[in-house]
Z-matrix of the N, CA and C atoms (Angstrom, degrees):
N
C 1 1.452
C 2 1.545 1 110.27
N 3 1.340 2 116.26 1 -37.51
C 4 1.456 3 119.32 2 180.00
C 5 1.512 4 110.10 3 -63.69
N 6 1.313 5 116.62 4 -38.63
C 7 1.467 6 120.81 5 -179.65
C 8 1.517 7 110.23 6 -61.84
N 9 1.341 8 117.94 7 -42.27
C 10 1.458 9 121.70 8 178.85
C 11 1.543 10 111.30 9 -65.31
N 12 1.291 11 116.52 10 -39.51
C 13 1.452 12 121.81 11 178.58
C 14 1.530 13 110.50 12 -62.95
N 15 1.326 14 117.20 13 -46.62
C 16 1.457 15 121.79 14 178.48
C 17 1.522 16 109.94 15 -62.00
N 18 1.327 17 117.39 16 -46.23
C 19 1.463 18 120.07 17 178.76
C 20 1.531 19 111.40 18 -60.54
N 21 1.306 20 117.79 19 -42.37
C 22 1.466 21 121.64 20 178.55
C 23 1.521 22 112.57 21 -62.57
N 24 1.349 23 115.57 22 -43.45
C 25 1.477 24 119.61 23 178.36
C 26 1.524 25 111.83 24 -66.48
N 27 1.330 26 117.15 25 -41.28
C 28 1.457 27 120.57 26 177.20
C 29 1.535 28 111.61 27 -61.95
N 30 1.337 29 117.28 28 -43.30
C 31 1.461 30 121.07 29 177.47
C 32 1.530 31 111.24 30 -62.48
N 33 1.313 32 115.70 31 -38.57
C 34 1.467 33 120.24 32 177.87
C 35 1.504 34 110.12 33 -62.48
N 36 1.328 35 118.18 34 -46.24
C 37 1.459 36 122.34 35 179.55
C 38 1.510 37 110.67 36 -63.22
N 39 1.352 38 118.32 37 -45.19
C 40 1.454 39 122.14 38 -179.52
C 41 1.559 40 110.56 39 -63.65
N 42 1.297 41 116.10 40 -47.41
C 43 1.478 42 119.47 41 -179.69
C 44 1.528 43 111.41 42 -66.02
N 45 1.319 44 116.74 43 -37.46
C 46 1.473 45 120.18 44 175.89
C 47 1.515 46 110.31 45 -61.58
N 48 1.318 47 117.33 46 -43.56
C 49 1.474 48 120.84 47 179.05
C 50 1.518 49 110.35 48 -66.26
N 51 1.308 50 117.98 49 -42.26
C 52 1.479 51 120.94 50 -178.74
C 53 1.517 52 111.99 51 -71.26
N 54 1.321 53 116.13 52 -53.96
C 55 1.457 54 120.34 53 -173.60
C 56 1.519 55 114.08 54 -84.74
N 57 1.318 56 116.35 55 -26.54
C 58 1.460 57 120.43 56 -178.44
C 59 1.505 58 114.01 57 -92.62
N 60 1.341 59 118.57 58 -20.74
C 61 1.441 60 121.87 59 -178.44
C 62 1.532 61 112.39 60 -124.13
N 63 1.324 62 116.50 61 -61.23
C 64 1.467 63 119.73 62 -173.80
C 65 1.532 64 113.07 63 -62.19
N 66 1.316 65 117.27 64 -48.10
C 67 1.473 66 120.78 65 -179.47
C 68 1.539 67 112.37 66 -61.93
N 69 1.337 68 119.41 67 -51.29
C 70 1.482 69 118.84 68 178.04
C 71 1.524 70 112.94 69 -60.99
N 72 1.313 71 118.13 70 -38.23
C 73 1.452 72 120.40 71 178.89
C 74 1.531 73 111.32 72 -66.88
N 75 1.324 74 117.87 73 -41.65
C 76 1.459 75 121.83 74 177.27
C 77 1.536 76 110.92 75 -64.27
N 78 1.315 77 116.28 76 -43.43
C 79 1.479 78 120.43 77 179.25
C 80 1.540 79 109.49 78 -63.35
N 81 1.306 80 117.57 79 -44.81
C 82 1.460 81 120.58 80 178.85
C 83 1.509 82 110.52 81 -63.07
N 84 1.326 83 117.80 82 -41.92
C 85 1.470 84 120.98 83 178.80
C 86 1.498 85 112.24 84 -61.55
N 87 1.322 86 117.69 85 -45.18
C 88 1.488 87 121.73 86 179.03
C 89 1.526 88 107.87 87 -62.98
N 90 1.311 89 118.97 88 -45.59
C 91 1.460 90 122.31 89 -178.83
C 92 1.549 91 110.50 90 -61.22
N 93 1.320 92 117.10 91 -41.77
C 94 1.465 93 119.96 92 179.49
C 95 1.526 94 111.87 93 -65.16
N 96 1.324 95 117.30 94 -36.36
C 97 1.455 96 120.60 95 -179.29
C 98 1.530 97 111.57 96 -76.81
N 99 1.330 98 117.08 97 -47.60
C 100 1.463 99 120.29 98 -173.57
C 101 1.518 100 114.22 99 -87.97
N 102 1.342 101 117.94 100 -31.19
C 103 1.448 102 121.69 101 -174.00
C 104 1.527 103 111.11 102 -134.68
N 105 1.332 104 115.99 103 50.00
C 106 1.458 105 120.97 104 -170.68
C 107 1.550 106 111.79 105 -53.51
N 108 1.313 107 119.02 106 -49.29
C 109 1.472 108 121.51 107 -176.58
C 110 1.541 109 110.78 108 -62.25
N 111 1.306 110 116.12 109 -46.71
C 112 1.453 111 119.98 110 -176.99
C 113 1.546 112 110.72 111 -69.53
N 114 1.304 113 116.17 112 -40.06
C 115 1.486 114 120.06 113 -179.53
C 116 1.512 115 111.60 114 -62.28
N 117 1.322 116 118.09 115 -25.81
C 118 1.441 117 122.03 116 178.85
C 119 1.521 118 114.66 117 -98.54
N 120 1.325 119 117.59 118 14.24
C 121 1.452 120 122.02 119 173.09
C 122 1.499 121 114.95 120 95.35
N 123 1.350 122 119.65 121 8.19
C 124 1.454 123 122.81 122 -179.25
C 125 1.534 124 111.77 123 49.03
N 126 1.308 125 115.46 124 48.24
C 127 1.457 126 121.14 125 -177.36
C 128 1.530 127 111.54 126 -68.78
N 129 1.303 128 116.12 127 139.11
C 130 1.455 129 123.38 128 177.68
C 131 1.525 130 108.31 129 -105.03
N 132 1.344 131 115.93 130 126.37
C 133 1.444 132 120.38 131 -178.71
C 134 1.530 133 111.16 132 -116.04
N 135 1.289 134 115.28 133 144.25
C 136 1.465 135 123.76 134 171.95
C 137 1.523 136 108.01 135 -127.50
N 138 1.299 137 117.07 136 119.90
C 139 1.461 138 121.88 137 -178.67
C 140 1.541 139 112.03 138 54.13
N 141 1.349 140 116.27 139 39.48
C 142 1.457 141 121.03 140 178.20
C 143 1.512 142 114.78 141 78.08
N 144 1.315 143 118.19 142 3.45
C 145 1.448 144 122.10 143 179.52
C 146 1.528 145 109.70 144 -110.63
N 147 1.330 146 117.37 145 130.00
C 148 1.454 147 120.83 146 177.57
C 149 1.510 148 109.01 147 -70.39
N 150 1.352 149 115.49 148 124.16
C 151 1.466 150 119.97 149 -179.05
C 152 1.519 151 112.44 150 -112.09
N 153 1.315 152 116.69 151 -2.92
C 154 1.451 153 120.44 152 178.12
C 155 1.502 154 111.29 153 159.63
N 156 1.312 155 114.86 154 -167.81
C 157 1.445 156 122.92 155 177.13
C 158 1.528 157 108.56 156 -125.07
N 159 1.304 158 115.80 157 142.30
C 160 1.466 159 118.52 158 177.93
C 161 1.519 160 111.66 159 -74.33
N 162 1.351 161 117.26 160 -4.71
C 163 1.445 162 121.40 161 -178.14
C 164 1.521 163 113.14 162 -103.31
N 165 1.332 164 118.17 163 -10.59
C 166 1.454 165 121.63 164 -177.91
C 167 1.525 166 109.16 165 -128.85
N 168 1.324 167 115.63 166 128.44
C 169 1.457 168 121.10 167 -179.81
C 170 1.512 169 112.77 168 -67.00
N 171 1.327 170 113.67 169 163.49
C 172 1.454 171 121.02 170 177.51
C 173 1.517 172 108.89 171 -135.97
N 174 1.277 173 116.74 172 159.83
C 175 1.454 174 120.41 173 178.29
C 176 1.532 175 110.27 174 -84.96
N 177 1.287 176 116.63 175 123.15
C 178 1.462 177 122.43 176 173.05
C 179 1.548 178 105.01 177 -122.50
N 180 1.305 179 117.19 178 119.15
C 181 1.458 180 119.86 179 -178.13
C 182 1.529 181 113.14 180 -116.61
N 183 1.332 182 118.36 181 -15.99
C 184 1.449 183 120.09 182 -177.33
C 185 1.529 184 109.01 183 -69.49
N 186 1.336 185 117.36 184 145.84
C 187 1.484 186 119.74 185 -175.28
C 188 1.538 187 114.26 186 -65.52
N 189 1.320 188 118.73 187 -21.37
C 190 1.475 189 119.95 188 -179.46
C 191 1.526 190 111.89 189 -79.35
N 192 1.324 191 117.45 190 -3.32
C 193 1.475 192 121.12 191 179.96
C 194 1.507 193 111.87 192 -114.24
N 195 1.334 194 114.16 193 150.63
C 196 1.462 195 120.29 194 171.63
C 197 1.518 196 106.89 195 -69.54
N 198 1.297 197 115.92 196 139.62
C 199 1.467 198 120.71 197 -177.76
C 200 1.528 199 109.67 198 -99.79
N 201 1.322 200 116.85 199 141.62
C 202 1.462 201 121.27 200 179.21
C 203 1.533 202 109.82 201 -76.79
N 204 1.301 203 114.56 202 176.51
C 205 1.480 204 117.84 203 173.13
C 206 1.517 205 109.06 204 -71.52
N 207 1.317 206 117.66 205 159.90
C 208 1.479 207 119.51 206 178.01
C 209 1.532 208 110.76 207 -58.83
N 210 1.308 209 116.07 208 153.46
C 211 1.456 210 121.67 209 179.63
C 212 1.527 211 109.54 210 -123.95
N 213 1.346 212 114.46 211 134.65
C 214 1.476 213 120.03 212 175.67
C 215 1.503 214 110.40 213 -99.58
N 216 1.326 215 117.28 214 8.96
C 217 1.483 216 121.81 215 -178.04
C 218 1.520 217 110.29 216 -87.96
N 219 1.289 218 115.66 217 98.08
C 220 1.487 219 120.39 218 178.52
C 221 1.512 220 111.25 219 60.80
N 222 1.339 221 114.45 220 -129.30
C 223 1.466 222 120.68 221 177.81
C 224 1.523 223 110.82 222 -86.56
N 225 1.295 224 117.47 223 13.77
C 226 1.475 225 121.76 224 179.52
C 227 1.505 226 111.63 225 112.35
N 228 1.303 227 115.92 226 113.24
C 229 1.465 228 123.25 227 177.57
C 230 1.513 229 113.14 228 57.49
N 231 1.335 230 115.35 229 37.18
C 232 1.461 231 122.08 230 176.02
C 233 1.512 232 109.17 231 -91.80
N 234 1.326 233 116.69 232 107.40
C 235 1.475 234 121.59 233 -176.62
C 236 1.523 235 112.81 234 -60.63
N 237 1.318 236 117.91 235 -23.65
C 238 1.468 237 120.19 236 180.00
C 239 1.526 238 111.20 237 -79.79
N 240 1.336 239 116.79 238 -14.62
C 241 1.461 240 120.50 239 -178.93
C 242 1.534 241 110.10 240 -120.99
N 243 1.313 242 116.39 241 31.47
C 244 1.457 243 121.17 242 -178.29
C 245 1.532 244 110.80 243 -59.38
N 246 1.327 245 114.23 244 134.01
C 247 1.452 246 119.81 245 177.59
C 248 1.505 247 109.89 246 151.41
N 249 1.303 248 114.77 247 163.50
C 250 1.464 249 121.28 248 -179.71
C 251 1.516 250 109.71 249 -82.09
N 252 1.308 251 114.40 250 -178.22
C 253 1.472 252 119.90 251 -178.11
C 254 1.496 253 112.29 252 -86.94
N 255 1.349 254 117.68 253 -14.24
C 256 1.469 255 124.23 254 -175.18
C 257 1.525 256 112.51 255 65.50
N 258 1.324 257 117.42 256 17.87
C 259 1.451 258 121.39 257 173.95
C 260 1.525 259 107.83 258 -90.24
N 261 1.328 260 117.05 259 127.15
C 262 1.463 261 121.98 260 -178.77
C 263 1.510 262 112.09 261 -92.74
N 264 1.322 263 117.27 262 172.69
C 265 1.454 264 121.58 263 -175.09
C 266 1.535 265 113.80 264 -62.59
N 267 1.318 266 117.28 265 -21.44
C 268 1.456 267 118.94 266 177.97
C 269 1.526 268 112.93 267 -90.24
N 270 1.326 269 117.21 268 -0.69
C 271 1.457 270 121.24 269 -179.47
C 272 1.523 271 111.02 270 -72.99
N 273 1.299 272 117.56 271 122.67
C 274 1.471 273 121.90 272 177.52
C 275 1.521 274 110.59 273 -62.98
N 276 1.321 275 117.14 274 -34.76
C 277 1.457 276 120.53 275 179.56
C 278 1.526 277 108.90 276 -62.63
N 279 1.328 278 117.45 277 -46.15
C 280 1.465 279 120.10 278 178.84
C 281 1.542 280 110.94 279 -64.20
N 282 1.319 281 116.64 280 -43.33
C 283 1.468 282 119.84 281 178.62
C 284 1.531 283 111.24 282 -58.51
N 285 1.313 284 115.76 283 -43.67
C 286 1.478 285 119.75 284 179.43
C 287 1.537 286 110.76 285 -66.45
N 288 1.315 287 117.89 286 -41.99
C 289 1.467 288 121.42 287 178.31
C 290 1.525 289 111.09 288 -60.02
N 291 1.323 290 116.27 289 -47.11
C 292 1.458 291 121.97 290 -178.78
C 293 1.510 292 110.38 291 -63.85
N 294 1.328 293 117.84 292 -43.42
C 295 1.471 294 121.12 293 178.76
C 296 1.523 295 110.49 294 -60.71
N 297 1.340 296 117.95 295 -41.91
C 298 1.463 297 121.36 296 178.46
C 299 1.535 298 110.21 297 -65.94
N 300 1.338 299 115.65 298 -42.63
C 301 1.470 300 119.69 299 179.26
C 302 1.534 301 111.66 300 -61.98
N 303 1.308 302 116.27 301 -37.83
C 304 1.494 303 120.71 302 178.13
C 305 1.520 304 108.74 303 -62.71
N 306 1.307 305 116.90 304 -48.20
C 307 1.475 306 121.62 305 179.46
C 308 1.518 307 110.73 306 -59.80
N 309 1.315 308 116.49 307 -46.65
C 310 1.483 309 121.49 308 -179.97
C 311 1.520 310 110.85 309 -64.09
N 312 1.313 311 117.91 310 -42.82
C 313 1.474 312 122.05 311 -179.13
C 314 1.541 313 110.10 312 -62.28
N 315 1.322 314 116.21 313 -46.72
C 316 1.453 315 119.27 314 179.07
C 317 1.525 316 111.73 315 -62.53
N 318 1.322 317 115.74 316 -43.69
C 319 1.473 318 119.87 317 179.64
C 320 1.512 319 111.81 318 -64.37
N 321 1.331 320 118.00 319 -47.08
C 322 1.452 321 122.39 320 -178.39
C 323 1.531 322 111.71 321 -62.16
N 324 1.322 323 117.31 322 -36.96
C 325 1.462 324 120.99 323 -176.19
C 326 1.521 325 113.55 324 -98.43
N 327 1.337 326 117.82 325 8.00
C 328 1.450 327 121.46 326 177.55
C 329 1.513 328 113.55 327 63.09
N 330 1.319 329 117.03 328 39.82
C 331 1.459 330 121.76 329 -178.90
C 332 1.511 331 111.58 330 -99.72
N 333 1.325 332 116.49 331 150.73
C 334 1.442 333 120.50 332 179.52
C 335 1.533 334 110.01 333 -72.79
N 336 1.306 335 115.12 334 164.36
C 337 1.488 336 119.71 335 -175.84
C 338 1.501 337 112.41 336 -67.92
N 339 1.342 338 119.21 337 -16.82
C 340 1.433 339 120.43 338 -179.56
C 341 1.527 340 113.66 339 -101.91
N 342 1.344 341 117.28 340 5.91
C 343 1.446 342 120.19 341 176.57
C 344 1.519 343 110.82 342 -72.94
N 345 1.327 344 115.78 343 128.70
C 346 1.469 345 120.18 344 178.20
C 347 1.521 346 108.57 345 -68.85
N 348 1.312 347 115.24 346 133.63
C 349 1.459 348 121.16 347 -179.86
C 350 1.553 349 107.55 348 -104.60
N 351 1.331 350 116.64 349 130.35
C 352 1.471 351 119.12 350 179.22
C 353 1.535 352 110.52 351 -61.53
N 354 1.317 353 115.09 352 142.30
C 355 1.475 354 120.39 353 -176.95
C 356 1.525 355 111.97 354 -59.07
N 357 1.351 356 117.37 355 -34.64
C 358 1.473 357 117.65 356 -179.02
C 359 1.507 358 113.67 357 -71.84
N 360 1.316 359 117.43 358 -10.19
C 361 1.468 360 121.26 359 177.17
C 362 1.517 361 112.18 360 -80.75
N 363 1.338 362 116.60 361 -17.11
C 364 1.466 363 118.73 362 -172.79
C 365 1.534 364 113.56 363 -128.34
N 366 1.345 365 117.81 364 -1.27
C 367 1.449 366 119.98 365 178.92
C 368 1.517 367 109.07 366 -126.90
N 369 1.331 368 115.94 367 146.54
C 370 1.456 369 121.08 368 177.37
C 371 1.523 370 109.95 369 -82.66
N 372 1.302 371 115.72 370 155.02
C 373 1.456 372 120.70 371 176.05
C 374 1.514 373 110.87 372 -79.22
N 375 1.319 374 115.81 373 170.38
C 376 1.475 375 119.14 374 -179.44
C 377 1.522 376 111.32 375 -63.04
N 378 1.320 377 117.57 376 -37.60
C 379 1.465 378 119.40 377 -178.88
C 380 1.531 379 110.93 378 -86.66
N 381 1.314 380 117.51 379 -25.05
C 382 1.459 381 121.42 380 -174.72
C 383 1.499 382 113.41 381 79.07
N 384 1.359 383 116.95 382 7.55
C 385 1.461 384 120.35 383 -173.82
C 386 1.528 385 113.94 384 -124.05
N 387 1.328 386 118.12 385 9.60
C 388 1.473 387 120.94 386 -176.02
C 389 1.513 388 112.12 387 -57.50
N 390 1.340 389 116.97 388 128.46
C 391 1.471 390 120.61 389 -179.54
C 392 1.532 391 112.87 390 -87.98
N 393 1.338 392 118.31 391 -9.33
C 394 1.448 393 120.04 392 -175.80
C 395 1.512 394 111.67 393 -107.30
N 396 1.337 395 113.64 394 158.36
C 397 1.459 396 122.36 395 168.77
C 398 1.533 397 106.90 396 -126.46
N 399 1.324 398 115.07 397 162.86
C 400 1.444 399 118.68 398 179.02
C 401 1.526 400 109.81 399 -70.50
N 402 1.328 401 115.36 400 158.85
C 403 1.446 402 121.43 401 178.21
C 404 1.542 403 108.99 402 -62.40
N 405 1.322 404 116.17 403 -40.68
C 406 1.483 405 119.65 404 178.43
C 407 1.523 406 111.42 405 -60.07
N 408 1.299 407 118.11 406 -41.27
C 409 1.462 408 123.02 407 178.86
C 410 1.532 409 109.17 408 -63.54
N 411 1.340 410 117.36 409 -44.95
C 412 1.479 411 120.91 410 178.77
C 413 1.513 412 110.49 411 -61.57
N 414 1.332 413 117.46 412 -44.37
C 415 1.447 414 121.03 413 -177.47
C 416 1.548 415 112.18 414 -63.28
N 417 1.333 416 115.65 415 -35.25
C 418 1.492 417 117.69 416 178.39
C 419 1.509 418 111.79 417 -73.39
N 420 1.326 419 118.78 418 -24.90
C 421 1.459 420 121.99 419 177.12
C 422 1.534 421 112.98 420 -84.11
N 423 1.329 422 115.87 421 -19.41
C 424 1.496 423 120.99 422 -174.32
C 425 1.525 424 113.98 423 -54.51
N 426 1.340 425 120.26 424 -46.60
C 427 1.466 426 117.90 425 -179.94
C 428 1.527 427 114.49 426 -58.38
N 429 1.350 428 116.88 427 -39.74
C 430 1.459 429 121.48 428 178.35
C 431 1.532 430 110.31 429 -63.53
N 432 1.335 431 115.43 430 -46.85
C 433 1.469 432 120.12 431 -179.48
C 434 1.512 433 110.30 432 -62.35
N 435 1.330 434 117.04 433 -44.98
C 436 1.470 435 121.90 434 -178.47
C 437 1.525 436 110.59 435 -62.21
N 438 1.324 437 116.94 436 -46.42
C 439 1.450 438 121.65 437 -179.30
C 440 1.541 439 110.91 438 -61.74
N 441 1.321 440 116.78 439 -46.83
C 442 1.453 441 121.52 440 -179.62
C 443 1.510 442 112.43 441 -63.17
N 444 1.344 443 117.41 442 -37.18
C 445 1.452 444 122.22 443 -179.25
C 446 1.522 445 111.53 444 -84.56
N 447 1.330 446 117.88 445 -12.35
C 448 1.455 447 121.46 446 -179.84
C 449 1.521 448 113.76 447 71.40
N 450 1.329 449 115.74 448 35.63
C 451 1.459 450 120.98 449 179.21
C 452 1.528 451 108.91 450 -123.69
N 453 1.324 452 117.51 451 160.45
C 454 1.476 453 120.03 452 177.63
C 455 1.530 454 110.09 453 -63.51
N 456 1.313 455 115.84 454 142.84
C 457 1.461 456 120.68 455 179.55
C 458 1.517 457 110.09 456 -63.12
N 459 1.338 458 118.72 457 -27.00
C 460 1.459 459 121.37 458 178.22
C 461 1.520 460 111.70 459 -62.91
N 462 1.359 461 116.13 460 -36.61
C 463 1.471 462 121.14 461 179.02
C 464 1.533 463 110.26 462 -65.80
N 465 1.339 464 117.33 463 -39.05
C 466 1.445 465 121.67 464 178.60
C 467 1.528 466 110.22 465 -69.66
N 468 1.347 467 116.24 466 -40.52
C 469 1.464 468 120.47 467 178.18
C 470 1.540 469 109.76 468 -63.39
N 471 1.326 470 117.69 469 -37.27
C 472 1.456 471 120.45 470 178.54
C 473 1.524 472 110.71 471 -66.44
N 474 1.356 473 116.78 472 -36.17
C 475 1.459 474 119.84 473 177.04
C 476 1.530 475 110.41 474 -66.11
N 477 1.341 476 115.75 475 -37.84
C 478 1.468 477 118.42 476 176.52
C 479 1.537 478 109.66 477 -61.70
N 480 1.314 479 116.34 478 -47.36
C 481 1.465 480 120.05 479 179.19
C 482 1.535 481 111.99 480 -59.43
N 483 1.343 482 116.25 481 -40.14
C 484 1.466 483 120.59 482 179.70
C 485 1.523 484 112.93 483 -66.44
N 486 1.318 485 116.79 484 -26.18
C 487 1.470 486 121.25 485 -175.35
C 488 1.539 487 112.59 486 -110.45
N 489 1.307 488 116.16 487 14.63
C 490 1.473 489 119.23 488 175.62
C 491 1.524 490 108.90 489 -78.67
N 492 1.318 491 114.48 490 127.09
C 493 1.461 492 121.57 491 178.61
C 494 1.516 493 109.52 492 -96.28
N 495 1.287 494 115.56 493 133.94
C 496 1.483 495 121.19 494 -179.89
C 497 1.505 496 111.90 495 -68.19
N 498 1.331 497 114.05 496 175.51
C 499 1.461 498 120.64 497 177.58
C 500 1.546 499 108.83 498 -67.27
N 501 1.315 500 114.65 499 145.80
C 502 1.461 501 119.13 500 179.16
C 503 1.522 502 109.39 501 -63.80
N 504 1.329 503 115.21 502 128.85
C 505 1.454 504 123.61 503 -177.33
C 506 1.518 505 112.70 504 57.33
N 507 1.335 506 116.14 505 17.39
C 508 1.435 507 120.93 506 175.75
C 509 1.521 508 115.92 507 83.49
N 510 1.346 509 118.43 508 -7.09
C 511 1.466 510 118.91 509 -178.46
C 512 1.526 511 113.82 510 -142.09
N 513 1.317 512 120.55 511 -11.41
C 514 1.444 513 121.18 512 -178.04
C 515 1.548 514 110.13 513 -95.95
N 516 1.328 515 115.16 514 139.26
C 517 1.433 516 119.83 515 175.90
C 518 1.527 517 113.75 516 70.35
N 519 1.307 518 115.71 517 -161.24
C 520 1.456 519 122.58 518 -179.30
C 521 1.521 520 109.34 519 -124.26
N 522 1.328 521 115.46 520 163.87
C 523 1.454 522 118.87 521 173.60
C 524 1.529 523 108.49 522 -63.79
N 525 1.312 524 115.52 523 145.78
C 526 1.467 525 120.72 524 -176.71
C 527 1.520 526 110.22 525 -145.89
N 528 1.325 527 115.39 526 165.29
C 529 1.461 528 123.57 527 179.15
C 530 1.516 529 109.02 528 -121.61
N 531 1.343 530 116.54 529 126.71
C 532 1.463 531 121.15 530 177.01
C 533 1.534 532 107.63 531 -77.03
N 534 1.303 533 116.57 532 116.91
C 535 1.463 534 122.16 533 -174.92
C 536 1.524 535 113.46 534 -61.65
N 537 1.329 536 117.16 535 -45.96
C 538 1.457 537 121.47 536 -178.48
C 539 1.544 538 110.15 537 -62.33
N 540 1.337 539 116.41 538 -48.19
C 541 1.466 540 120.15 539 -178.65
C 542 1.524 541 111.96 540 -63.19
N 543 1.336 542 117.35 541 -40.06
C 544 1.461 543 121.59 542 178.83
C 545 1.541 544 110.96 543 -65.61
N 546 1.329 545 116.39 544 -46.86
C 547 1.465 546 119.14 545 178.88
C 548 1.518 547 112.81 546 -62.56
N 549 1.338 548 116.83 547 -39.93
C 550 1.458 549 119.29 548 177.37
C 551 1.533 550 111.83 549 -66.71
N 552 1.302 551 117.16 550 -37.95
C 553 1.462 552 120.93 551 177.44
C 554 1.544 553 111.24 552 -62.29
N 555 1.326 554 116.67 553 -40.62
C 556 1.468 555 120.11 554 177.71
C 557 1.530 556 110.15 555 -66.48
N 558 1.319 557 117.04 556 -40.83
C 559 1.472 558 120.14 557 177.51
C 560 1.540 559 110.90 558 -60.90
N 561 1.343 560 115.36 559 -44.91
C 562 1.455 561 120.66 560 -177.94
C 563 1.540 562 110.55 561 -64.33
N 564 1.303 563 116.93 562 -36.55
C 565 1.477 564 121.27 563 -178.63
C 566 1.515 565 111.57 564 -77.42
N 567 1.329 566 116.03 565 -7.81
C 568 1.456 567 119.06 566 -179.60
C 569 1.528 568 110.78 567 73.66
N 570 1.287 569 115.85 568 17.71
C 571 1.466 570 121.52 569 -177.92
C 572 1.501 571 109.32 570 -83.17
């Protein structure tokens, strides 16, 4: 029995060293070498100060900025409360929220009552942390942003085009615009 106990304890120590130390260190080392930016959170810096992550959305409410999609994560883009609202398409609460968001979006962006509103402008993502909006959403916000910044709408549309991200691997999802990166680019350009 003592022999079995010693063998069990030795295996525990060996597996702890391998799986608890060696494997995590090797994985971290490979990630740092091959995917350095992503492994460190894809942090975005302005003048040496971290202003966010290109992987996690942020709340922008001022009219001179592009606004992200709604977030159901806590008070909005709270990484500790990541998750959807769990409201389904038959939920009257969700239907009322979306209807109000459509009205607010049209009003804020000076759109007519019959203008189609992109779905990502009025619904939260599953994680509540998406940093991108659709190109259609960005284009509908462009006139408001341009007017508030006092620049031609063509300049803002060009910035949208410059910051449009293609489909993942060329065929998954849709083209999108990272809100943080676009807003920072407009700030940098003095637009």
